[in-house]
C-alpha positions as CSV (number, residue, x, y, z in Angstrom):
1,M,86.0,112.2,132.5
2,T,88.7,109.7,132.8
3,K,88.0,105.9,133.4
4,A,89.2,106.6,137.4
5,E,86.2,109.2,137.3
6,I,83.4,107.0,136.0
7,V,85.1,104.2,138.1
8,N,84.6,106.1,141.6
9,E,81.0,107.8,140.3
10,I,79.3,104.5,139.7
11,A,80.8,102.8,143.3
12,K,79.5,105.9,145.1
13,S,76.5,106.0,143.2
14,T,76.1,101.8,143.6
15,G,77.7,101.2,146.7
16,I,79.5,98.6,144.7
17,D,83.5,98.2,145.6
18,K,86.0,100.4,143.2
19,A,87.6,97.0,142.6
20,V,84.8,95.3,141.4
21,V,83.7,98.2,139.3
22,L,86.8,98.6,138.1
23,E,87.0,95.0,137.0
24,T,83.7,95.3,135.7
25,V,84.3,98.3,133.7
26,E,87.6,96.3,131.9
27,K,85.7,93.6,131.0
28,F,83.0,95.8,129.4
29,M,85.5,97.8,127.2
30,T,87.9,94.1,126.7
31,V,84.2,92.6,125.2
32,V,84.1,95.7,122.8
33,K,87.4,95.7,121.8
34,E,87.0,91.7,120.9
35,S,83.7,91.9,119.3
36,L,85.0,94.8,116.8
37,S,87.9,93.3,115.8
38,E,86.3,90.2,115.0
39,G,83.9,92.2,112.7
40,E,80.6,92.5,115.2
41,N,78.7,95.8,115.8
42,V,77.7,96.2,119.4
43,Y,74.4,98.2,120.1
44,L,73.5,99.7,123.4
45,R,69.9,100.4,123.2
46,G,68.9,104.0,124.2
47,F,73.3,104.8,124.4
48,G,74.5,103.7,121.0
49,S,76.4,101.5,118.6
50,F,80.4,100.8,118.3
51,I,80.7,99.9,115.1
52,V,83.1,98.9,112.2
53,K,83.4,101.3,109.5
54,T,85.5,100.9,106.0
55,R,87.3,104.0,104.9
56,S,88.3,103.5,100.8
57,A,91.7,103.3,99.3
58,K,92.6,106.7,98.3
59,T,96.0,108.5,97.4
60,A,97.7,110.9,99.7
61,R,100.4,113.2,99.1
62,N,103.8,113.1,100.9
63,I,104.5,117.0,101.6
64,S,107.8,116.6,102.6
65,K,109.3,114.6,99.8
66,N,106.7,115.8,97.2
67,T,105.6,112.1,96.5
68,T,102.0,110.2,96.1
69,I,101.1,107.3,98.2
70,M,98.6,104.8,98.0
71,I,96.5,104.4,101.6
72,P,94.7,100.9,101.1
73,E,91.3,100.2,102.2
74,H,91.4,99.7,105.9
75,K,89.0,98.9,108.7
76,I,88.4,101.7,111.8
77,P,86.3,101.5,115.1
78,A,83.5,104.1,115.6
79,F,80.7,105.0,117.9
80,K,77.2,106.5,116.9
81,P,75.1,107.9,119.5
82,A,71.6,107.0,119.6
83,R,68.8,109.4,119.2
84,V,67.7,109.5,122.7
85,F,71.2,110.3,123.5
86,M,71.7,112.8,121.0
87,D,68.9,114.5,122.2
88,E,69.9,114.4,126.3
89,V,73.1,116.2,125.0
90,K,71.0,118.5,122.3
91,D,69.0,119.6,125.4
92,M,71.2,120.3,127.9
93,K,72.0,123.8,129.5
């Protein structure tokens, strides 16, 4: 499902104008991105959590040059679904 399909579905089911729904969805994504970039996790009860994970530094290999490179510790965004959400997906048929 794409962002456009999500906007269409919300607009159809609520009767709200598509432009307003699109603006709301865009603002939601902006707030989540800004919060994560500031190191704040976002918790949505019953849905899940957008969190910042820290990946440890590690040694990797450049196969084409046959050299070793060091990848420094870095942070990545992640999503952890709520148990209720996971159970609903598991019970789908």
